[in-house]
Residue frames as qw, qx, qy, qz and C-alpha x, y, z in Angstrom:
[[0.222, 0.181, -0.562, -0.776, 61.14, -82.62, 14.59],
 [0.650, 0.197, 0.509, -0.528, 57.51, -83.60, 14.00],
 [0.644, 0.236, 0.708, 0.167, 56.14, -85.98, 11.37],
 [0.453, 0.856, 0.241, -0.056, 55.19, -83.19, 8.95],
 [0.040, -0.883, 0.413, 0.220, 58.70, -81.74, 9.02],
 [0.511, -0.273, 0.780, 0.234, 60.24, -85.14, 8.34],
 [0.607, 0.521, 0.595, 0.076, 57.83, -85.71, 5.43],
 [0.279, 0.949, -0.013, -0.148, 58.68, -82.27, 3.99],
 [0.229, -0.718, 0.606, 0.256, 62.41, -82.99, 4.18],
 [0.575, 0.014, 0.793, 0.202, 62.02, -86.37, 2.50],
 [0.529, 0.735, 0.420, -0.057, 59.81, -84.85, -0.21],
 [0.111, 0.927, -0.248, -0.257, 62.51, -82.29, -1.04],
 [0.417, -0.452, 0.737, 0.279, 64.91, -85.17, -1.79],
 [0.751, 0.437, 0.492, -0.057, 62.85, -86.33, -4.77],
 [0.341, -0.256, 0.548, 0.719, 64.58, -86.37, -8.14],
 [0.556, 0.599, 0.006, -0.576, 63.27, -84.89, -11.36],
 [0.142, 0.419, -0.807, -0.393, 63.36, -87.10, -14.39],
 [0.856, 0.111, -0.034, -0.504, 61.61, -89.97, -16.05],
 [0.487, 0.390, -0.781, -0.002, 64.40, -92.56, -16.08],
 [0.800, -0.288, -0.515, -0.106, 63.97, -95.77, -14.14],
 [0.532, -0.016, -0.531, 0.659, 66.59, -94.91, -11.52],
 [0.127, -0.204, 0.176, -0.955, 64.86, -91.63, -10.65],
 [0.682, -0.288, -0.325, -0.588, 61.49, -93.38, -10.49],
 [0.771, -0.183, -0.583, 0.179, 62.83, -96.15, -8.26],
 [0.321, 0.074, -0.438, 0.837, 64.52, -93.61, -5.99],
 [0.333, -0.240, 0.019, -0.912, 61.33, -91.55, -5.73],
 [0.767, -0.276, -0.470, -0.339, 59.27, -94.67, -5.01],
 [0.637, -0.116, -0.592, 0.480, 61.64, -95.52, -2.17],
 [0.041, 0.135, -0.282, 0.949, 61.23, -92.00, -0.80],
 [0.576, -0.282, -0.226, -0.733, 57.44, -92.36, -0.96],
 [0.778, -0.231, -0.584, 0.029, 57.71, -95.65, 0.94],
 [0.415, -0.008, -0.500, 0.760, 59.81, -93.87, 3.57],
 [0.257, -0.228, 0.050, -0.938, 57.19, -91.13, 3.83],
 [0.726, -0.291, -0.437, -0.445, 54.50, -93.72, 4.28],
 [0.694, -0.166, -0.605, 0.354, 56.44, -95.44, 7.04],
 [0.175, 0.082, -0.355, 0.915, 57.07, -92.14, 8.84],
 [0.441, -0.248, -0.111, -0.855, 53.41, -91.16, 8.59],
 [0.781, -0.272, -0.500, -0.256, 52.09, -94.52, 9.70],
 [0.581, -0.086, -0.587, 0.557, 54.53, -94.66, 12.61],
 [0.014, -0.190, 0.224, -0.956, 53.41, -91.21, 13.69],
 [0.612, -0.242, -0.136, -0.740, 49.76, -92.25, 13.92],
 [0.937, -0.206, 0.075, -0.271, 49.78, -95.89, 14.74],
 [0.152, -0.582, 0.798, 0.043, 52.55, -98.17, 15.82],
 [0.911, 0.189, -0.200, -0.307, 52.37, -101.32, 13.72],
 [0.705, -0.433, 0.553, 0.096, 54.12, -104.50, 14.75],
 [0.138, -0.411, 0.744, 0.508, 56.35, -106.35, 12.26],
 [0.310, 0.317, 0.884, 0.146, 53.56, -108.60, 10.98],
 [0.245, 0.822, 0.417, -0.300, 51.28, -105.62, 10.46],
 [0.005, 0.752, -0.349, -0.559, 54.03, -103.69, 8.67],
 [0.234, -0.141, 0.866, 0.419, 54.67, -106.67, 6.36],
 [0.300, 0.566, 0.767, -0.017, 50.97, -106.94, 5.59],
 [0.149, 0.869, 0.155, -0.445, 50.68, -103.21, 4.94],
 [0.084, -0.583, 0.566, 0.576, 53.66, -103.17, 2.59],
 [0.268, 0.114, 0.905, 0.310, 52.22, -106.10, 0.61],
 [0.256, 0.732, 0.613, -0.152, 48.80, -104.46, 0.27],
 [0.063, 0.846, -0.106, -0.519, 50.40, -101.16, -0.79],
 [0.214, -0.340, 0.747, 0.529, 52.60, -102.97, -3.32],
 [0.270, 0.381, 0.860, 0.207, 49.55, -104.61, -4.88],
 [0.151, 0.849, 0.404, -0.306, 47.59, -101.33, -4.81],
 [0.100, -0.708, 0.317, 0.623, 50.42, -99.41, -6.49],
 [0.298, 0.005, 0.817, 0.494, 50.15, -101.73, -9.50],
 [0.201, 0.627, 0.750, 0.068, 46.55, -100.71, -10.10],
 [0.023, 0.054, -0.101, -0.993, 44.94, -97.66, -11.62],
 [0.045, 0.753, -0.103, 0.648, 43.02, -95.49, -10.86],
 [0.370, -0.034, -0.670, 0.643, 44.08, -94.61, -7.35],
 [0.413, -0.487, -0.103, -0.762, 40.82, -93.84, -5.55],
 [0.334, -0.258, 0.713, -0.559, 39.57, -94.70, -2.09],
 [0.852, 0.142, 0.139, -0.484, 36.73, -96.69, -3.63],
 [0.759, 0.430, -0.488, -0.009, 39.30, -98.70, -5.56],
 [0.082, 0.463, -0.756, 0.455, 41.31, -99.10, -2.36],
 [0.689, -0.168, 0.411, -0.572, 38.30, -100.66, -0.67],
 [0.913, 0.266, -0.229, -0.208, 38.53, -103.49, -3.19],
 [0.497, 0.490, -0.647, 0.308, 42.05, -104.17, -1.94],
 [0.491, -0.476, 0.499, -0.532, 40.85, -104.85, 1.59],
 [0.980, 0.022, -0.011, -0.199, 40.22, -108.42, 0.47],
 [0.611, 0.521, -0.510, 0.310, 44.00, -108.69, 0.08],
 [0.213, -0.529, 0.590, -0.572, 44.29, -108.24, 3.85],
 [0.862, -0.136, 0.282, -0.400, 41.94, -111.18, 4.45],
 [0.883, 0.377, -0.273, 0.051, 44.01, -113.25, 2.01],
 [0.309, 0.583, -0.590, 0.465, 47.19, -112.38, 3.94],
 [0.610, -0.436, 0.419, -0.513, 45.50, -113.46, 7.19],
 [0.982, 0.040, 0.119, -0.139, 45.42, -116.98, 5.77],
 [0.776, 0.526, -0.234, 0.258, 48.90, -116.80, 4.21],
 [0.194, 0.642, -0.495, 0.553, 51.01, -115.26, 6.97],
 [0.628, -0.259, -0.671, 0.298, 51.95, -117.00, 10.20],
 [0.358, -0.370, -0.488, 0.705, 51.11, -115.35, 13.51],
 [0.108, -0.167, -0.178, -0.964, 48.72, -112.79, 12.00],
 [0.083, 0.403, 0.802, -0.433, 45.50, -112.13, 13.88],
 [0.117, 0.741, 0.589, 0.300, 42.19, -110.59, 12.89],
 [0.273, -0.882, -0.142, 0.358, 43.16, -107.64, 15.07],
 [0.425, -0.333, 0.431, 0.723, 46.28, -107.19, 12.91],
 [0.268, 0.418, 0.684, 0.534, 44.06, -107.10, 9.85],
 [0.073, -0.896, -0.438, 0.019, 41.87, -104.38, 11.31],
 [0.363, -0.741, 0.120, 0.553, 44.90, -102.22, 12.16],
 [0.388, -0.101, 0.591, 0.699, 46.38, -102.70, 8.69],
 [0.184, 0.639, 0.666, 0.339, 43.05, -101.91, 7.01],
 [0.152, -0.924, -0.260, 0.237, 42.76, -98.63, 8.92],
 [0.352, -0.618, 0.329, 0.621, 46.29, -97.51, 8.11],
 [0.382, 0.138, 0.702, 0.585, 45.96, -98.62, 4.47],
 [0.140, 0.779, 0.578, 0.200, 42.72, -96.69, 3.92],
 [0.218, -0.891, -0.031, 0.398, 44.25, -93.57, 5.50],
 [0.400, -0.371, 0.535, 0.645, 47.24, -93.94, 3.19],
 [0.329, 0.399, 0.730, 0.447, 45.01, -94.52, 0.12],
 [0.032, 0.910, 0.400, -0.099, 43.02, -91.38, 0.91],
 [0.261, -0.773, 0.231, 0.530, 46.23, -89.34, 0.93],
 [0.420, -0.057, 0.689, 0.588, 47.27, -90.89, -2.41],
 [0.257, 0.699, 0.635, 0.207, 43.99, -89.72, -3.95],
 [0.098, -0.941, -0.135, 0.295, 44.75, -86.16, -2.85],
 [0.448, -0.480, 0.433, 0.617, 48.18, -86.19, -4.53]]
């Protein structure tokens, strides 16, 4: 099964509804899709995955969701470089690439 097929299957599991449980469930599915997609393109180590999840979490709080807005969030990666142990500048570059790819897909949705 390729990445697109996995993403399609996960997408079909989404719930309809506006209640908080449905929203939380759907957000978890979207996180799973993101992980599947990012693993398919680029293998991130644990530090990079932690950084990426933190940047996405902060980005998801904001509106609007545009790539230009996502560029502003790249400073978050530099902040995490100082805050997280064992993170290198190379990690930051990898995370920035994956994050911007992800943000571009969010704009299309």
